[in-house]
C-alpha positions in Angstrom: 1.9 12.8 -7.5 3.9 13.4 -10.7 2.2 16.2 -12.8 4.7 16.0 -15.6 4.1 12.3 -16.2 0.4 13.0 -15.9 0.5 15.6 -18.6 2.6 13.3 -20.9 0.3 10.3 -20.4 -2.8 12.5 -20.7 -1.6 13.7 -24.1 -0.8 10.2 -25.1 -4.3 9.1 -24.1 -5.9 11.8 -26.2 -3.9 10.7 -29.2 -4.8 7.1 -28.6 -8.4 8.1 -28.5 -8.5 8.2 -32.3 -7.6 4.5 -33.0 -9.6 3.6 -29.9 -12.7 5.1 -31.4 -12.1 3.1 -34.6 -11.7 -0.1 -32.5 -15.1 0.5 -31.0 -16.7 0.2 -34.4 -14.9 -3.2 -35.0 -17.0 -5.1 -32.6 -20.7 -5.8 -33.6 -23.1 -7.3 -31.1 -22.2 -10.8 -32.3 -20.1 -12.3 -35.1 -16.7 -11.7 -36.4 -14.5 -8.7 -35.6 -14.1 -6.5 -38.6 -11.8 -3.5 -38.4 -13.3 -0.6 -40.4 -11.2 1.2 -43.1 -8.7 3.7 -41.6 -9.6 2.5 -38.1 -6.4 4.0 -36.8 -7.8 7.4 -37.8 -11.2 6.8 -36.2 -12.6 4.5 -38.8 -15.3 7.0 -39.8 -16.7 7.2 -36.3 -19.0 10.2 -35.6 -17.1 13.2 -34.2 -19.0 13.0 -30.9 -17.8 9.4 -30.4 -14.2 10.2 -31.3 -14.3 13.3 -29.0 -15.8 11.4 -26.1 -13.4 8.5 -26.4 -10.4 10.8 -26.7 -11.5 12.9 -23.8 -12.1 9.9 -21.5 -8.9 8.1 -22.5 -6.9 11.3 -22.0 -8.4 12.0 -18.6 -8.0 8.4 -17.4 -4.4 8.1 -18.7 -3.5 11.5 -17.2 -4.8 10.7 -13.8 -3.1 7.3 -13.7 0.2 8.7 -14.9 0.1 11.5 -12.4 -0.7 9.1 -9.6 1.8 6.4 -10.4 4.6 8.4 -11.9 7.1 7.0 -14.4 8.2 3.4 -14.1 8.6 0.3 -16.4 5.1 -0.8 -15.4 3.4 2.4 -16.3 2.8 1.5 -20.0 0.8 -1.5 -18.8 -1.5 0.8 -16.8 -1.8 3.3 -19.6 -2.6 0.6 -22.0 -5.2 -0.7 -19.6 -6.8 2.8 -19.5 -7.1 3.0 -23.3 -8.4 -0.6 -23.7 -10.7 -0.1 -20.7 -12.4 2.8 -22.4 -12.9 0.8 -25.6 -14.3 -2.1 -23.6 -16.6 0.1 -21.7 -18.0 1.8 -24.8 -18.4 -1.6 -26.6 -20.2 -3.0 -23.6 -22.6 -0.1 -23.5 -23.3 -0.2 -27.2 -23.2 -3.9 -27.9 -23.4 -5.7 -24.5 -20.1 -7.4 -25.4 -16.7 -7.5 -23.8 -14.2 -8.8 -26.5 -11.7 -11.3 -25.2 -9.1 -10.1 -27.6 -8.9 -6.7 -26.1 -8.6 -8.1 -22.6 -5.9 -10.4 -23.9 -3.9 -7.4 -24.9 -3.9 -6.0 -21.4 -2.9 -9.4 -20.0 0.1 -9.5 -22.4 1.1 -6.0 -21.5 0.9 -6.8 -17.7 3.0 -9.9 -18.0 5.6 -8.2 -20.1 5.9 -5.0 -18.1 5.6 -6.6 -14.7 8.0 -9.3 -15.6 10.7 -6.9 -16.9 10.3 -4.7 -13.8 10.6 -7.7 -11.5 13.7 -9.0 -13.2 15.5 -5.7 -13.1 14.5 -5.0 -9.5 15.5 -8.6 -8.5 12.2 -9.0 -6.6 9.2 -11.1 -7.8 6.9 -10.3 -4.8 4.6 -7.8 -6.5 4.5 -10.0 -9.7 3.5 -13.0 -7.6 0.9 -11.0 -5.8 -0.4 -9.8 -9.1 -0.8 -13.3 -10.6 -2.3 -14.6 -7.4 -4.9 -11.8 -7.3 -5.8 -12.4 -10.9 -6.2 -16.2 -10.4 -8.2 -15.8 -7.2 -10.6 -13.2 -8.6 -11.1 -15.0 -11.9 -12.1 -18.2 -10.1 -14.4 -16.4 -7.7 -16.2 -14.6 -10.6 -16.3 -17.7 -12.7 -17.9 -19.6 -9.8 -20.4 -16.7 -9.4 -21.2 -16.8 -13.1 -21.9 -20.5 -13.0 -23.9 -20.2 -9.8 -26.1 -17.4 -11.1 -26.5 -17.9 -14.9 -27.3 -14.8 -16.9 -25.9 -12.3 -14.5 -22.2 -12.5 -15.4 -20.8 -13.4 -18.8 -17.4 -14.8 -19.6 -16.3 -11.4 -20.9 -16.9 -10.0 -17.4 -14.8 -12.9 -15.9 -11.9 -12.3 -18.3 -12.1 -8.5 -17.7 -12.0 -8.8 -13.9 -8.9 -10.9 -14.2 -6.7 -8.2 -15.6 -8.4 -5.7 -13.3 -7.3 -7.9 -10.4 -3.8 -8.3 -11.8 -3.1 -4.6 -12.2 -4.5 -3.7 -8.8 -2.8 -6.7 -7.2 0.5 -5.3 -8.4 -0.2 -2.1 -6.4 -1.3 -4.0 -3.3 -4.1 -6.0 -1.7 -5.7 -2.8 -0.5 -6.0 -1.5 -4.1 -7.6 -4.8 -5.2 -10.3 -4.8 -2.5 -11.0 -1.1 -3.1 -11.3 -1.5 -6.8 -13.7 -4.5 -6.6 -15.8 -2.9 -3.9 -16.0 0.4 -5.8 -16.9 -1.4 -9.0 -19.6 -3.5 -7.5 -21.0 -0.5 -5.5 -21.3 1.5 -8.8 -23.0 -1.4 -10.5 -25.5 -1.7 -7.6 -26.1 2.1 -7.7 -26.8 1.9 -11.4 -29.3 -1.0 -10.8 -31.1 1.1 -8.1 -31.4 4.0 -10.5 -33.0 1.8 -13.1 -35.5 0.5 -10.5 -36.2 4.1 -9.4 -36.9 4.9 -13.1 -39.6 2.2 -12.9 -37.9 -0.3 -15.0 -39.4 -3.7 -14.3 -36.0 -5.5 -14.4 -32.4 -4.6 -14.7 -31.4 -8.0 -16.1 -29.8 -7.5 -19.5 -30.1 -3.7 -19.4 -27.1 -2.8 -17.3 -23.7 -3.9 -18.5 -21.2 -4.6 -15.8 -18.0 -3.7 -17.6 -18.2 0.1 -17.2 -18.8 -0.1 -13.4 -15.9 -2.6 -12.9 -13.6 -0.4 -15.0 -14.6 2.8 -13.2 -13.9 1.0 -9.9 -10.5 0.1 -11.2 -9.7 3.7 -12.0 -10.9 4.9 -8.6 -8.7 2.3 -6.9 -5.6 3.3 -8.9 -6.0 7.0 -8.5 -7.5 7.4 -5.1 -6.3 4.4 -3.0 
């Protein structure tokens, strides 16, 4: 554990919560992305939304920073924390996982992991990261095609960068993160059924559970 790095990344996460809250408002349920005026300052989001997003991004970034410590790959993981919170909130509000946000994480992973690999003179973790991403994307894509309506392409793209970042840390992290995310999703479905909902289809977004599983794997595994 590295408390000093955790404090620094936690503060950075809280600061990033302001533009993150503005980004949440940029994605309607369907249609074009439209950044609200002054989105970098929250975009006019309600204080409760800004406070919640800032608190969650700060907590997630602080935990990840403390667990991993400083390295050239840490910015990719902190960026994933911030983008992950935006994706989770958008998915809950709009049932949408914007590709453009996941694309930012992919770009950050390739850049940070590539530079770290070149400087270290070892491409083993980078290769494992790419392999993990490819394998998991194909597996979830096959599942989405086999069971239409249960998984969207946004979920498939999201799980790709989740697999890449966890794959960089190790195969054990990858398995732990996916199992934790699917278990949380199943638990949420059970809660809905207990509450006498007739169906959970379309009512329970998968992004938040997958992202929570990712955080658990990074911090605990």
